[in-house]
N, C-alpha and C positions, 0 to 999 in steps of 0.2 A: 072139639068144636070151639071156634073163637068166641070170646065173650067181649061185649062192648060196655064200657062204663063211661057215662057222660054226665058231668055236673051242670053244664050249661047248654042250652039249645038255641044257638044263634039262627036267625031266619035269613034265608036267601044268601048264604055265604058262598064264597069261592073256595073250593076244597083243593088243596095242593098236597099231593102225596109224593114221598120220596123213599124208596127202598134201596138197600145196598146192592145194587146191580153192578154192571160193568163199570169199573173205576170208582165205585162208591159215589158216583155223581149225585144221585138222588138224595143220599144221606147227608153229604157235605152241603148241598144246596139248601135243604130244609133246615139243617143246623144253623146255617148262616142267617136264614130268615128269622128263626126263633130268637137268635141273639140280636139281630139288627132291629127288628120290629119290636114294639112293646107287646109281648104276648103273655097270655095267661094259660097255665096248664089246666085243661078242663076235662081230660079223660084219658082213657087208654084202651088198647085192645090186648087181651091176654089169650094165650093158646094153652089149653089144658095139656095137650100132648107134648109140648115143648119143655125142655129142661127148665126147672125153676131157677132162674138166675137174673141178676140185675148188676149193672156196672155202676161203680162209684168213681166220679172224676171231680177233682177239686172239691171234695167233701159234698158233692151233690149226686143224687141218684140219676142215672140215665136209663130210662125204661126201654125195654125191647121195642115197644110201639106206643108212642105217646101222642096225644092230641092237644094242640096248642091253638089258642084263638087270639087274633088281633082285631080289636073292635074298630079302629080307625078305618081300615080297608075292608073290614068284614071278611077276613080270611081265616079259614080253618086249616091248620097244617098237620098232616100226619107224618111224623118223623119216626123212622124205624132203623134200628141197628140189627134187625133180624130179617133175613131174606125169606123166612117162612117156607122152607122147602116142603112140598107135599100138601100145603094148605092154601095155595094161591087162589084157587077157585072159591073157597069158602070165605077168605078175607075179601076178595073182590065183591062177592055177593053181600057181605056185611057193609062195605063201603057204598055199594049201590043202594042198599036199604037206608043207610044213613043220609045219603044225598037226597033221596026221595022224601024221607021224613022231614028233613030241614028245608026242603024245597030249594036245594042248592042252585046257584046261578050257573055254575059250570064246574067241571073237574079238570085240573091240570096235573098231568103226570110228568115227572122228571126222570130222565134216563140218560145213561151213557151208551153210545154205540161204537162198535169197533171200527177202526180206520186203518187202511193200508197206506195212507198218504205218508210220504217221507218227512214232511214238515211237522214240527211240534205244535204248530198253530191249530187249535181246534176250531172247527166250523160248527155252527148251530143250525139245526133243522127243526121242522115241526110236522105234526100230523094233526088234523082236526076233522071231526065228522060234521061240522057245522059250517055252511057256506059263508056266513057272516064273519065267523072267527077266521076262516080261511083268508078272506079278503084283508082282515086286520093284520094278520101275520105277513102277508105279501107286501102290504103297504109299509111295514116296518123293515122290509128288505131281509126277512128271514125266509130261507128257502124251504120248500116242502121236501120231506124225506122221500126219495124215489125208491131206494132199495134198502132193506135192513131186516134183521131178525130180532124181534123183541120177545123177551121171556119174562116170567115171573108175574107178580100181581098186576103190573101195568098191562101186559098182554091180555090177561083175563078181563080187566076192566074195559079195554078197547073192544073186546068182543061182546061184552054184556050191556054196555051203556048206549044202546041205540036210541033210547027215548030222551036222552039228556045231552046237552053240549059237552063234549069231552075233547080235550086237546092234549098232546104230548109234546114236550120240548126236549130235543135230544142234543147232546154235544159229543163230538168225536173224542174218543180217548184211545190211546195207543197201547195200553196194557191193562191188566186186571187190578193193578195197584191203585191205591187212592190217587185220584187225579184232580187236584185243586184248580189247575188251570182250566180244565173243562168245566168244572163247577162254576168258576168265575164267569165264564162265557154265558152260561145259562142264567146266572143271576143278572147279568147285564141285559139279556133278552127279556127276563121277567120284569125288570125295571121299566123297560120301554112299553111292555104290554100292559102292565098294571099300574104304571105311574107311581112307583113306590118311593121315589125320591132317594134312591141309593147313591151315595157318594162313590164314584168309581175308583178314586185314587187308592183307598186302603183295601179295596176288594180282594186283590190277589193275596196280599199279606195276611188278611183275615182268613181267607180260604185255606191258606197253607197251615195256619194255626189249627184249624179244624181238622185238616188232613192228619196232622201228627196226633191230635187227640183221638181221632177215630181209629187210627192204626192200632193204638194201644188198647182201646175199648174192644174192638172187634177181634183182635188177636187173643185177648184175654177170654172173650166169650167163646171163641172157637176152641181154645184150649180146655175151658171148663166143659164144653159139650163132649170133647174127645175123652176127657177123663171120666165123665159120667157113663159114656158108652162102654168104657173099659171097666166100669164098676169100681173105680178107684177114688172117686170123689167123696170126700168125707165132709160132714156138716158139724160145725161146732156152735153151740148155743151159748 
């Protein structure tokens, strides 16, 4: 069963979640936001059934699921390097409970979607259950997603959050490899939507740096999980 730890309880925040789905777009995007905005680590979600592991990057711990808060824009960011297979419904229910408890203004889900287009240029789409948000996205010239298959925590949230505004921003990605270009497109859309004052010039360069970082972290995490499954992982204290 997932457990939630929260050291601070912001009121009426916007919750942005990013899980390592297609192209790792959600994880790269939330990583950028944590680095770009002045954020404070205020909590985590832990999974008892998941392997006990944590990544270390540049002498800093990278938690499987961390919660970070930006006071200026009142944004709560859920950043995950764990796709949480088999626990998606439970985590979605936990996020739903957190949103209700904090009286969240809205939830924004970040995802990559597969594309068969031959161009490398990623397009950005949205889905929203709220007519007001729908109008806002259309005014920003962001197209609604007409067709697509969404999996993981985001899909569970979209099905559970009928009583609260929830939107998803999608970027096309052409492979399951980390796609910093697609993440940069979403960051640009979020900047327009939330007025985050993001400087677009270093965006792609920064996203590519996160891409390389996450490749190493997630590869190491996957290898650790594989070794645990084979009962060959040893612990040294």
